[in-house]
C-alpha positions as CSV (number, residue, x, y, z in Angstrom):
1,X,43.4,47.5,-95.0
2,X,42.9,50.3,-92.5
3,X,39.4,51.1,-93.7
4,X,38.2,47.6,-93.1
5,X,39.3,47.8,-89.5
6,X,37.5,51.1,-89.1
7,X,34.3,49.8,-90.7
8,X,34.4,46.7,-88.5
9,X,34.2,49.0,-85.5
10,X,31.2,50.8,-87.1
11,X,29.5,47.5,-87.9
12,X,30.1,46.1,-84.4
13,X,28.4,49.1,-82.8
14,X,25.2,48.1,-81.0
15,X,21.8,49.8,-81.2
16,X,19.9,50.8,-78.1
17,X,16.2,50.5,-78.9
18,X,14.2,53.2,-77.0
19,X,11.0,52.1,-75.4
20,X,7.9,53.5,-77.1
21,X,5.8,53.0,-74.0
22,X,3.1,55.6,-73.7
23,X,2.3,57.5,-70.5
24,X,1.2,55.5,-67.6
25,X,-1.7,57.3,-65.9
26,X,-5.3,56.0,-66.4
27,X,-8.2,57.3,-64.5
28,X,-11.0,55.2,-63.1
29,X,-13.4,56.6,-65.6
30,X,-11.7,54.3,-68.2
31,X,-13.1,51.3,-66.4
32,X,-16.5,50.2,-67.7
33,X,-18.9,47.4,-66.9
34,X,-20.7,45.6,-69.7
35,X,-24.6,45.9,-69.7
36,X,-26.3,42.7,-68.6
37,X,-29.7,41.5,-69.4
38,X,-32.3,42.6,-66.8
39,X,-34.1,39.3,-67.2
40,X,-31.5,37.2,-65.5
41,X,-32.5,35.5,-62.2
42,X,-31.3,37.1,-59.0
43,X,-29.1,34.2,-58.0
44,X,-27.5,34.3,-61.5
45,X,-26.9,37.9,-61.1
46,X,-25.1,37.4,-57.8
47,X,-22.8,34.9,-59.5
48,X,-22.1,37.2,-62.3
49,X,-22.3,40.7,-60.8
50,X,-20.6,39.9,-57.5
51,X,-17.2,38.9,-59.0
52,X,-17.5,41.9,-61.5
53,X,-18.0,44.3,-58.7
54,X,-15.1,42.8,-56.8
55,X,-12.9,42.9,-59.8
56,X,-13.9,46.6,-60.5
57,X,-13.0,47.5,-56.9
58,X,-9.7,45.8,-57.1
59,X,-8.8,47.5,-60.4
60,X,-9.9,50.9,-59.1
61,X,-7.8,50.3,-56.0
62,X,-4.8,49.4,-58.1
63,X,-5.3,52.5,-60.3
64,X,-5.2,54.7,-57.2
65,X,-2.4,52.7,-55.5
66,X,0.9,54.7,-55.1
67,X,3.5,53.5,-57.6
68,X,6.3,53.7,-55.2
69,X,8.6,51.4,-53.3
70,X,7.8,51.5,-49.5
71,X,11.5,51.9,-48.9
72,X,11.4,55.1,-50.9
73,X,8.5,56.5,-48.8
74,X,10.6,56.1,-45.7
75,X,13.1,58.7,-46.8
76,X,10.9,61.2,-48.6
77,X,8.3,63.7,-47.6
78,X,4.7,62.4,-46.9
79,X,2.5,61.8,-49.8
80,X,4.8,60.0,-52.2
81,X,2.7,58.7,-55.0
82,X,5.0,58.0,-58.0
83,X,8.5,56.5,-57.3
84,X,11.6,56.9,-59.3
85,X,11.2,53.6,-61.2
86,X,7.5,54.0,-62.1
87,X,7.7,56.6,-64.9
88,X,7.4,55.6,-68.5
89,X,8.1,57.9,-71.5
90,X,7.7,57.9,-75.3
91,X,11.1,58.0,-77.1
92,X,10.8,61.6,-78.3
93,X,9.2,64.9,-77.2
94,X,5.5,64.1,-77.6
95,X,4.0,67.6,-77.7
96,X,3.4,70.0,-80.6
97,X,3.2,73.8,-80.2
98,X,-0.6,73.8,-79.8
99,X,-0.3,71.9,-76.6
100,X,1.1,75.0,-74.9
101,X,-1.1,77.7,-76.5
102,X,-3.3,80.0,-74.4
103,X,-7.0,80.4,-75.0
104,X,-6.6,83.6,-76.9
105,X,-4.1,82.0,-79.3
106,X,-6.3,79.0,-80.1
107,X,-8.1,78.5,-83.4
108,X,-10.6,75.8,-84.2
109,X,-8.0,73.4,-85.8
110,X,-5.9,73.7,-82.6
111,X,-8.4,72.1,-80.3
112,X,-7.5,68.5,-80.7
113,X,-7.2,66.4,-77.6
114,X,-3.6,66.9,-76.4
115,X,-3.5,63.3,-75.0
116,X,-3.5,62.0,-78.6
117,X,0.0,63.4,-79.1
118,X,1.3,61.4,-76.1
119,X,-0.4,58.3,-77.3
120,X,1.0,58.8,-80.8
121,X,4.3,60.5,-80.4
122,X,5.6,59.8,-83.9
123,X,2.5,61.4,-85.4
124,X,3.1,64.5,-83.3
125,X,6.7,64.6,-84.3
126,X,5.7,64.5,-88.0
127,X,3.5,67.6,-87.6
128,X,5.1,70.7,-88.9
129,X,5.1,73.6,-86.4
130,X,4.6,76.5,-88.7
131,X,5.1,79.8,-87.0
132,X,1.9,81.6,-88.0
133,X,1.8,85.4,-87.6
134,X,-0.8,85.6,-84.9
135,X,-2.1,89.1,-84.0
136,X,-3.5,87.5,-80.8
137,X,-0.1,86.3,-79.6
138,X,-0.2,86.4,-75.8
139,X,2.3,88.7,-74.1
140,X,3.1,87.2,-70.8
141,X,4.9,90.0,-69.1
142,X,2.3,92.5,-70.2
143,X,-0.6,90.4,-69.0
144,X,0.9,89.7,-65.6
145,X,1.8,93.4,-65.0
146,X,-1.8,94.4,-66.0
147,X,-3.1,91.9,-63.5
148,X,-0.6,92.5,-60.7
149,X,-3.3,93.4,-58.2
150,X,-4.8,89.9,-58.7
151,X,-3.0,87.7,-56.2
152,X,-3.1,84.0,-55.9
153,X,-4.4,83.9,-52.3
154,X,-4.0,80.1,-51.7
155,X,-6.1,78.3,-49.1
156,X,-4.1,78.3,-45.9
157,X,-4.4,74.5,-45.7
158,X,-2.7,74.2,-49.0
159,X,0.0,76.7,-48.0
160,X,0.7,74.6,-44.9
161,X,1.1,71.5,-47.1
162,X,3.5,73.2,-49.5
163,X,5.5,74.7,-46.6
164,X,5.6,71.3,-44.9
165,X,6.9,69.7,-48.1
166,X,9.6,72.3,-48.5
167,X,10.7,71.8,-44.9
168,X,11.6,68.2,-45.7
169,X,14.2,69.3,-48.3
170,X,15.3,72.9,-47.6
171,X,17.7,73.7,-44.9
172,X,19.2,76.9,-43.3
173,X,22.1,78.3,-45.2
174,X,21.0,77.1,-48.6
175,X,20.9,79.2,-51.8
176,X,17.5,79.0,-53.5
177,X,16.4,80.1,-56.9
178,X,12.6,80.7,-57.2
179,X,11.1,80.7,-60.7
180,X,7.7,82.3,-61.0
181,X,8.3,84.2,-57.8
182,X,5.6,86.6,-56.5
183,X,4.4,87.9,-53.2
184,X,4.6,84.6,-51.3
185,X,7.1,81.7,-51.5
186,X,5.3,79.4,-49.0
187,X,8.6,78.7,-47.2
188,X,8.7,77.1,-43.8
189,X,8.6,79.6,-40.9
190,X,12.0,80.3,-39.5
191,X,13.9,79.0,-42.5
192,X,17.1,81.1,-42.9
193,X,18.4,80.9,-46.4
194,X,21.8,82.3,-47.4
195,X,20.4,83.6,-50.6
196,X,16.9,83.6,-52.2
197,X,16.8,84.9,-55.7
198,X,13.4,85.5,-57.2
199,X,12.7,85.4,-60.9
200,X,9.2,86.5,-61.9
201,X,7.0,88.6,-64.0
202,X,6.0,91.4,-61.7
203,X,8.7,93.4,-59.8
204,X,6.3,94.9,-57.2
205,X,5.1,91.4,-56.2
206,X,8.6,90.2,-55.6
207,X,9.5,93.3,-53.6
208,X,6.5,92.5,-51.3
209,X,8.0,89.1,-50.6
210,X,10.1,89.3,-47.4
211,X,12.1,86.2,-48.1
212,X,13.5,87.3,-51.5
213,X,17.0,88.8,-51.2
214,X,17.3,89.8,-54.9
215,X,14.8,89.7,-57.8
216,X,14.7,89.9,-61.6
217,X,11.9,90.4,-64.0
218,X,12.2,87.7,-66.6
219,X,9.8,86.3,-69.1
220,X,10.1,82.5,-68.6
221,X,8.2,82.0,-71.9
222,X,10.9,83.8,-73.9
223,X,13.5,81.1,-74.7
224,X,16.2,80.1,-77.1
225,X,14.8,76.9,-78.5
226,X,16.4,73.7,-77.1
227,X,18.8,75.8,-75.1
228,X,17.1,77.6,-72.2
229,X,15.4,80.8,-71.0
230,X,16.5,83.8,-73.0
231,X,17.7,86.0,-70.1
232,X,21.1,87.6,-69.4
233,X,20.1,88.1,-65.8
234,X,19.3,84.4,-65.3
235,X,22.5,83.3,-67.1
236,X,24.6,85.7,-65.0
237,X,23.5,83.9,-61.9
238,X,25.9,81.2,-62.9
239,X,26.0,77.5,-63.4
240,X,26.1,75.1,-60.5
241,X,25.1,77.9,-58.2
242,X,22.0,76.9,-56.2
243,X,21.1,74.2,-53.7
244,X,17.5,74.2,-54.8
245,X,15.2,75.6,-57.4
246,X,11.5,76.0,-56.4
247,X,8.7,76.8,-58.9
248,X,5.3,76.8,-57.3
249,X,2.1,77.3,-59.3
250,X,4.0,78.2,-62.4
251,X,4.2,75.1,-64.5
252,X,0.6,75.7,-65.7
253,X,1.6,78.9,-67.5
254,X,4.8,77.8,-69.3
255,X,4.7,77.5,-73.1
256,X,8.3,76.3,-73.3
257,X,8.8,74.1,-70.3
258,X,11.7,72.1,-71.6
259,X,13.8,75.2,-71.9
260,X,12.8,76.4,-68.4
261,X,13.8,73.0,-66.9
262,X,17.1,73.1,-68.8
263,X,18.0,76.5,-67.3
264,X,17.0,75.2,-63.9
265,X,19.3,72.2,-64.4
266,X,22.2,74.5,-65.2
267,X,21.6,76.7,-62.2
268,X,21.5,73.8,-59.7
269,X,24.6,72.4,-58.0
270,X,25.1,68.7,-58.6
271,X,22.9,66.9,-56.2
272,X,20.7,70.0,-55.9
273,X,16.9,69.6,-56.0
274,X,14.2,71.2,-58.2
275,X,10.7,71.1,-56.5
276,X,7.6,71.9,-58.6
277,X,4.4,72.2,-56.6
278,X,1.1,72.8,-58.5
279,X,-2.6,72.8,-57.5
280,X,-5.7,71.2,-59.0
281,X,-6.6,72.6,-62.4
282,X,-9.6,74.6,-61.1
283,X,-7.9,76.0,-58.0
284,X,-7.7,79.6,-59.4
285,X,-9.1,79.2,-62.9
286,X,-11.4,82.2,-62.2
287,X,-8.4,84.4,-61.8
288,X,-5.8,83.2,-64.3
289,X,-7.7,81.2,-66.9
290,X,-6.5,83.4,-69.8
291,X,-2.8,82.6,-69.0
292,X,-3.4,78.8,-68.7
293,X,-1.9,76.7,-71.5
294,X,-4.1,74.2,-73.4
295,X,-2.6,71.2,-71.7
296,X,-3.5,72.6,-68.3
297,X,-7.1,73.3,-69.3
298,X,-7.7,70.0,-71.0
299,X,-5.9,67.5,-68.8
300,X,-6.7,66.0,-65.4
301,X,-4.6,66.5,-62.3
302,X,-3.4,62.9,-62.6
303,X,-2.2,63.6,-66.1
304,X,-0.6,66.9,-65.0
305,X,1.7,65.0,-62.7
306,X,2.9,62.8,-65.5
307,X,3.3,65.7,-67.9
308,X,5.3,67.6,-65.3
309,X,7.5,64.6,-64.9
310,X,8.0,64.5,-68.6
311,X,9.5,68.1,-68.5
312,X,12.3,66.7,-66.3
313,X,12.9,63.8,-68.6
314,X,12.9,65.7,-71.9
315,X,15.0,68.6,-70.6
316,X,18.1,66.7,-69.4
317,X,17.2,63.0,-69.3
318,X,19.4,61.1,-67.0
319,X,20.9,64.5,-65.9
320,X,18.0,64.3,-63.4
321,X,17.7,61.5,-60.9
322,X,15.2,60.5,-58.3
323,X,12.2,61.9,-60.2
324,X,9.2,61.5,-57.9
325,X,5.6,62.7,-57.7
326,X,3.7,63.6,-54.5
327,X,0.1,64.1,-53.6
328,X,0.2,66.6,-50.7
329,X,-3.5,67.6,-50.8
330,X,-5.0,68.7,-47.5
331,X,-7.7,66.7,-45.8
332,X,-11.0,67.0,-47.7
333,X,-9.5,67.7,-51.1
334,X,-10.4,65.5,-54.1
335,X,-8.0,62.6,-54.3
336,X,-5.6,62.4,-57.3
337,X,-7.2,60.1,-59.9
338,X,-10.7,60.2,-58.4
339,X,-13.7,60.9,-60.5
340,X,-15.4,64.2,-59.9
341,X,-18.9,65.1,-61.1
342,X,-20.4,68.6,-61.5
343,X,-22.2,68.0,-58.2
344,X,-18.9,67.2,-56.5
345,X,-17.4,70.5,-57.7
346,X,-20.4,72.4,-56.4
347,X,-20.2,70.6,-53.1
348,X,-16.5,71.4,-52.8
349,X,-17.3,75.1,-53.4
350,X,-20.2,75.2,-51.0
351,X,-18.4,73.4,-48.2
352,X,-15.2,75.4,-48.7
353,X,-13.1,72.4,-49.3
354,X,-9.4,73.0,-50.2
355,X,-8.1,72.2,-53.7
356,X,-5.7,69.3,-54.4
357,X,-2.0,70.0,-54.2
358,X,0.8,68.0,-55.9
359,X,4.5,68.1,-56.4
360,X,7.0,66.7,-59.0
361,X,10.6,66.9,-58.2
362,X,14.1,65.6,-59.0
363,X,17.7,66.1,-58.3
364,X,20.5,67.1,-60.6
365,X,22.7,64.2,-61.3
366,X,26.5,64.3,-60.9
367,X,28.3,64.9,-64.3
368,X,31.4,62.8,-64.9
369,X,34.5,65.0,-65.0
370,X,37.0,62.5,-66.2
371,X,36.8,59.6,-68.6
372,X,36.1,56.4,-66.8
373,X,37.4,53.5,-69.1
374,X,35.4,51.0,-67.0
375,X,32.2,52.9,-67.7
376,X,32.8,54.6,-71.0
377,X,29.1,54.8,-71.9
378,X,28.2,56.4,-68.6
379,X,30.8,59.1,-69.2
380,X,29.5,59.8,-72.7
381,X,25.9,59.9,-71.5
382,X,26.7,62.6,-69.0
383,X,28.3,64.7,-71.7
384,X,25.1,64.5,-73.8
385,X,22.5,65.3,-71.1
386,X,22.2,68.9,-72.3
387,X,23.0,68.6,-76.0
388,X,20.3,70.3,-78.0
389,X,18.5,68.8,-81.1
390,X,19.1,65.2,-80.1
391,X,16.0,63.4,-78.8
392,X,16.4,60.9,-75.9
393,X,15.9,58.1,-78.5
394,X,18.9,59.5,-80.5
395,X,21.1,59.6,-77.5
396,X,20.3,56.1,-76.5
397,X,21.2,54.9,-80.0
398,X,24.4,56.8,-80.5
399,X,26.0,56.5,-77.1
400,X,27.1,52.8,-77.4
401,X,28.4,53.5,-80.9
402,X,30.4,56.4,-79.7
403,X,31.9,54.3,-77.0
404,X,33.0,51.6,-79.6
405,X,34.4,54.3,-81.8
406,X,36.4,55.8,-78.9
407,X,37.8,52.3,-78.0
408,X,38.9,51.7,-81.5
409,X,41.1,54.8,-81.7
410,X,44.9,54.1,-81.5
411,X,46.3,57.1,-79.6
412,X,45.3,59.2,-76.6
413,X,45.6,62.3,-78.8
414,X,42.9,60.9,-81.2
415,X,40.6,60.0,-78.3
416,X,40.9,63.5,-76.8
417,X,40.2,65.0,-80.2
418,X,37.1,62.8,-80.5
419,X,35.8,63.9,-77.1
420,X,36.1,67.5,-78.3
421,X,33.8,66.7,-81.3
422,X,30.7,65.9,-79.2
423,X,29.5,69.4,-79.7
424,X,29.1,68.8,-83.4
425,X,26.4,66.1,-82.9
426,X,23.5,68.7,-82.8
427,X,24.7,70.0,-86.2
428,X,24.7,66.5,-87.6
429,X,21.2,65.6,-86.2
430,X,19.8,69.0,-87.4
431,X,20.4,67.7,-90.9
432,X,19.4,64.1,-90.2
433,X,16.0,65.3,-88.9
434,X,15.1,66.0,-92.6
435,X,15.8,62.5,-93.7
436,X,13.1,60.0,-94.4
437,X,13.0,57.9,-91.2
438,X,11.9,54.8,-93.0
439,X,14.6,54.9,-95.8
440,X,17.3,56.1,-93.4
441,X,16.5,54.6,-90.0
442,X,17.3,56.0,-86.6
443,X,19.8,53.3,-86.2
444,X,21.6,54.3,-89.4
445,X,21.5,57.9,-88.3
446,X,23.2,57.0,-85.1
447,X,25.8,55.0,-87.0
448,X,26.6,57.8,-89.3
449,X,26.9,60.3,-86.3
450,X,29.1,58.1,-84.3
451,X,31.4,57.3,-87.3
452,X,31.8,61.0,-88.1
453,X,32.5,62.1,-84.5
454,X,34.8,59.1,-84.1
455,X,37.0,60.3,-87.0
456,X,39.9,62.4,-85.7
457,X,39.7,64.6,-88.8
458,X,36.0,65.5,-88.3
459,X,35.5,68.9,-86.8
460,X,31.8,69.6,-87.7
461,X,32.8,72.5,-89.9
462,X,30.3,74.1,-92.2
463,X,32.2,72.6,-95.2
464,X,32.0,69.1,-93.7
465,X,28.3,69.4,-92.8
466,X,27.5,70.8,-96.3
467,X,29.3,67.8,-97.9
468,X,27.4,65.4,-95.6
469,X,24.2,67.0,-96.8
470,X,25.2,66.5,-100.4
471,X,26.2,62.9,-99.8
472,X,22.7,62.3,-98.2
473,X,20.9,64.0,-101.0
474,X,19.7,66.9,-98.8
475,X,21.4,69.3,-101.2
476,X,22.2,69.2,-104.8
477,X,25.3,67.0,-105.2
478,X,28.4,68.7,-106.6
479,X,29.0,67.7,-110.2
480,X,32.7,67.0,-109.7
481,X,32.4,64.6,-106.7
482,X,29.1,63.6,-105.1
483,X,27.1,63.2,-108.3
484,X,29.5,60.7,-109.8
485,X,30.1,59.0,-106.4
486,X,26.4,58.5,-106.0
487,X,25.9,57.2,-109.5
488,X,28.8,54.8,-109.4
489,X,27.9,53.3,-105.9
490,X,24.1,53.0,-106.6
491,X,24.0,49.2,-106.1
492,X,25.5,49.3,-102.6
493,X,23.4,48.6,-99.5
494,X,22.3,51.7,-97.6
495,X,24.3,50.8,-94.5
496,X,27.4,50.3,-96.6
497,X,26.9,53.7,-98.2
498,X,26.7,55.2,-94.7
499,X,30.1,53.7,-93.8
500,X,31.6,55.1,-97.0
501,X,30.0,58.5,-96.4
502,X,31.3,58.7,-92.8
503,X,34.8,58.0,-94.1
504,X,34.7,60.6,-97.0
505,X,33.1,63.5,-95.3
506,X,36.0,64.2,-92.7
507,X,38.4,64.5,-95.6
508,X,36.8,67.7,-96.7
509,X,37.7,71.1,-95.3
510,X,41.4,70.6,-95.0
511,X,43.9,73.3,-95.9
512,X,46.2,70.5,-97.1
513,X,46.4,70.6,-101.0
514,X,47.3,66.9,-101.0
515,X,43.9,66.1,-99.4
516,X,42.1,67.7,-102.3
517,X,44.3,65.7,-104.7
518,X,43.4,62.6,-102.8
519,X,39.6,63.3,-103.1
520,X,40.1,63.9,-106.9
521,X,42.0,60.6,-107.2
522,X,39.3,58.8,-105.3
523,X,36.3,59.9,-107.5
524,X,38.3,59.4,-110.7
525,X,39.5,56.0,-109.6
526,X,36.1,54.4,-108.8
527,X,35.1,53.2,-112.2
528,X,38.6,51.8,-113.2
529,X,38.7,50.0,-109.8
530,X,35.3,48.4,-110.3
531,X,36.3,47.3,-113.8
532,X,39.3,45.5,-112.5
533,X,37.3,43.7,-109.8
534,X,34.6,42.7,-112.4
535,X,37.2,41.2,-114.7
536,X,38.8,39.2,-111.9
537,X,35.6,38.1,-110.3
538,X,32.9,37.8,-113.0
539,X,30.4,36.1,-110.7
540,X,30.6,38.7,-107.9
541,X,27.4,40.7,-107.3
542,X,27.6,44.3,-108.4
543,X,26.8,45.5,-104.9
544,X,29.8,43.5,-103.6
545,X,32.0,44.8,-106.4
546,X,31.1,48.4,-105.5
547,X,31.5,47.6,-101.7
548,X,35.0,46.0,-102.0
549,X,36.2,48.5,-104.7
550,X,35.1,51.7,-102.9
551,X,36.5,50.6,-99.5
552,X,39.8,49.4,-100.9
553,X,40.2,52.6,-102.9
554,X,39.2,54.8,-99.9
555,X,41.5,53.1,-97.5
556,X,44.6,53.6,-99.7
557,X,43.9,56.8,-101.7
558,X,41.8,59.1,-99.5
559,X,44.4,59.4,-96.8
560,X,47.3,61.6,-98.1
561,X,50.7,59.9,-98.0
562,X,49.4,56.4,-98.0
563,X,49.1,55.6,-101.8
564,X,48.6,57.6,-104.9
565,X,46.3,56.4,-107.7
566,X,49.1,54.8,-109.7
567,X,50.5,52.9,-106.8
568,X,47.0,51.7,-105.9
569,X,46.4,50.5,-109.4
570,X,49.6,48.4,-109.4
571,X,48.6,46.8,-106.0
572,X,45.0,46.1,-107.1
573,X,46.3,44.5,-110.4
574,X,48.4,42.1,-108.4
575,X,45.5,40.8,-106.4
576,X,43.9,37.5,-107.5
577,X,40.2,36.5,-107.5
578,X,40.9,34.5,-104.4
579,X,42.3,37.6,-102.6
580,X,39.3,39.7,-103.5
581,X,36.8,36.9,-102.5
582,X,38.7,36.6,-99.2
583,X,38.5,40.4,-98.6
584,X,34.8,40.3,-99.2
585,X,34.2,37.2,-97.0
586,X,36.2,38.9,-94.2
587,X,34.2,42.1,-94.6
588,X,30.9,40.2,-94.4
589,X,32.0,38.3,-91.4
590,X,32.3,41.6,-89.5
591,X,28.7,42.2,-90.3
592,X,27.6,38.8,-89.2
593,X,29.4,39.1,-85.9
594,X,27.9,42.5,-85.4
595,X,24.4,41.1,-86.0
596,X,24.9,38.4,-83.4
597,X,26.3,40.9,-80.9
598,X,23.3,43.1,-81.6
599,X,20.8,40.3,-81.0
600,X,22.5,39.5,-77.7
601,X,22.5,43.2,-76.7
602,X,18.8,43.4,-77.5
603,X,18.0,40.4,-75.4
604,X,20.0,41.8,-72.5
605,X,18.0,45.1,-72.7
606,X,14.7,43.3,-73.0
607,X,15.6,41.2,-69.9
608,X,16.4,44.5,-68.0
609,X,13.1,46.0,-69.0
610,X,11.2,42.9,-67.9
611,X,13.1,43.0,-64.6
612,X,12.0,46.6,-64.1
613,X,8.4,45.6,-64.9
614,X,8.5,42.7,-62.5
615,X,10.0,44.9,-59.8
616,X,7.2,47.4,-60.3
617,X,4.5,44.7,-60.0
618,X,6.2,43.4,-56.9
619,X,6.2,46.9,-55.3
620,X,2.4,47.3,-56.0
621,X,1.7,43.8,-54.5
622,X,3.7,44.7,-51.4
623,X,1.8,48.0,-51.0
624,X,-1.5,46.2,-51.5
625,X,-0.5,43.5,-48.9
626,X,0.6,46.2,-46.5
627,X,-2.8,48.0,-46.9
628,X,-4.8,44.9,-46.4
629,X,-2.9,43.8,-43.2
630,X,-1.8,46.9,-41.4
631,X,-3.3,48.0,-38.1
632,X,-1.9,51.6,-38.1
633,X,-0.9,54.0,-40.7
634,X,0.4,57.6,-41.2
635,X,-2.3,59.9,-42.4
636,X,-0.6,62.6,-44.5
637,X,-3.7,64.8,-44.4
638,X,-3.8,64.9,-40.6
639,X,-0.1,64.4,-39.9
640,X,-0.9,61.6,-37.3
641,X,-0.6,57.9,-36.9
642,X,-4.1,56.5,-36.8
643,X,-5.7,53.1,-36.2
644,X,-7.0,51.2,-39.2
645,X,-9.8,48.8,-39.0
646,X,-9.2,45.5,-40.8
647,X,-11.4,45.2,-43.9
648,X,-14.5,43.2,-43.6
649,X,-14.9,40.1,-45.6
650,X,-17.7,39.3,-48.0
651,X,-19.3,41.1,-50.8
652,X,-18.5,44.8,-50.9
653,X,-17.1,44.6,-47.4
654,X,-20.5,44.0,-45.8
655,X,-19.6,40.8,-44.0
656,X,-22.1,38.9,-46.1
657,X,-20.5,35.7,-47.5
658,X,-21.8,34.4,-50.9
659,X,-22.1,30.7,-51.6
660,X,-19.2,30.8,-54.0
661,X,-15.5,31.4,-53.5
662,X,-13.6,34.7,-53.8
């Protein structure tokens, strides 16, 4: 039967389980030493405290160690701290709307620690973002215009570092888009750009910037959710237009960063780079504190780098490549991840020390233009980079299923029609978001989405989406179809119901009257079909009766021109109990094969993740070994190669050896 072949493909689709790792950064303040009794003998204290201090120092050193491959550092600007393979993300966007509120918009209930959302992403996802009518809503353009005389005035040492970093990636003749543009772009002296478009909040500030060739006033905080910045001027600049997007000291004021990064991705040429410098959180808090978002006020600079990296990840996923983080702080600035007391802050102010400066950046990946049969999943992934509504987790689950559905289609015409249906995935997932994730798992959602999109007759029309919702119980089921279908198939397993639903929904919305007749024949033929099977196979479980009967009926009756109800009844009556048991056994074998393939796929993915973890550990060990044995090193703060004294042996580097081993 045709439907059995189709369902076999659905069952053989493999799941891609998204990692639920939390964010990686941890500050040295998280390390603690247990209190020891003061009555212990001095010699005993040496035996206990000495190794503890040594371990603490090693752990602190490891925390501050750059998580980057030494080979990466050779081809990047100085200060590389986080390499492309070091980032870890939760499976879904981990922030609720409070994370990006300004101080004037906060209420008492909004002041929860934002890091809790990153540590518990599913809890954050379950929170309902109710749009309250807030009379204190912050007007970005109005605020910046009213404060246009207040300039950033960066420390010249910081400016030099940002300019130096830009010089490593920007070249003469490039076209550059600057977001958050103002009176200074910090570009390298002598750089001759072909075009430098400024997008900012204050026109007069951009007009005072000698580098900008054209400028537009745009509120970067006004967006179309999950799409991009709501600006005709920005959209008119075109897609794949710029060699680079720069956005200095702006990330701390964005309330919809994902959409800003989506717009940046569209504006970049493939291979183009987006560079996002930012300063230590207290660098200009006295000037712009009212405009800072909650995450900027509450988080450390170390955490800011990882949050900034997450904006790349959750805007276009693998549409970005080579994501990296840099510490470009001038000499004397507080090191990233270092503890800082109130006295340290006062000292920094009194001694006129520069603030820390950091960068996160990535390049726009190249989107596949033609179907590559040898890397079908890669092609499908690239087509889903910018699809709204779907979380990264959803994309990872649905891509391999879509690839299997594509391979199962018979003709090139059907395959091309399927590729044209990808745009309907957001409409499907917009409905699935409302489903109970425990009763209707993410894996089952991906299966349904892939089965629907893989059906040549599915167009994602409103009629089809509405019928999908009725079949899922998200809307009141129609009395003439979905109500009786749901009642008569109540004993079927949930995953089998998903298969049946995916086969029925594309049959709706057709202008062909024979299709409507086929739907009527299906719903009216369910009970008689089940009765025949029960009579022939009295020992068959009711769930299996409904599974076999509904699939046989759907395969023959739901497709116009294949069989009418009377012809199907004659054919079913001719089947023996042996025939029906064979069909069931064949059907179950597909599921068993799919389970085995899924287990093998999961093991392969687990091995890949372990290999990445091992590689990351190896990189850190290599960096540590190089640190301990090098005689010279490049000092990014001074820009010079300097001699390094080998570390002294003994306790705390004093040269004093203890009577026990290291």
